[in-house]
N, C-alpha and C positions, 0 to 999 in steps of 0.2 A: 504494500500500500504506500502511496505517495501523498503527501500533504502539500498543497500549493496555497500559501497564504497570500491573499490579495493585498493591495497597497494599503487599504484601510483596516486590515486585520492582522498585522504582522505578529503582534504579541500573542493573540489568540491562536493563530496558526502554529507558532512555535510551541506553545504549551500543549496544544492538541497532538502535535507530532511527538513530543516527549512522552505524553501519557500513553499513546498508542505504539510507541517505539517504532515510529514510521520515519521514512526518509523525507526530507523537505526538498522540493525543487523551487528555488526562488524565481521570481519573475522580474522583468524590467518593464516599467510602464511609463510612457512619456506622452504628454499632450503638447502638440506643436502650436505655435502662435495662430495658425489658421484654423485651429479647432480639431485637426485630425489627431487620432490616437495611434500609438505604437505600443505593441506588447510583444514580449519575447520570453519564452521559457528558457531558463539556464540549466537545462538538463532534459533528458528524455523522459517522456510520459507514455511512450508507445507501448501498447499491450499491457498496461498496468491499471490497477484500480486506483483512481485519483479522487481525492477529496479536496474540493476548492473551498477555502474559508474566506468569506468576504461579507462584511456587514452591509446591511441595506438601510442603515440609519443616515441622517443628514450628513452631507448633501446626497440625497437619494439618487438624483439623476446621474451624477458622476459615478457613484458606487455601483449602481445597477448596470451602467454601460461597461464598467470594468469587469463585473461579474459575467455579463453576457459575452464579452470578448474572450475572457479566460475559458468559458465553456466551449466557445467555437474553436479556439486555438487547440484545445485538448483533443478535438476530433480530427484536426488536420494532420 
């Protein structure tokens, strides 16, 4: 099992990984001045069980977009 902590849930993701004795795959997330988003997994998640940890608390729009992007990237 792999834990992927989102940008808004780093501490929760780390603690979850510790409790589950799971490996963490960090991500890099950037927002460009024109509003485009960039996301990159720093490790392989292919053929693995992946848990994405990301809050949906304010700012909801930004956190939900990050969550959706991580979910999409996990499938690519």
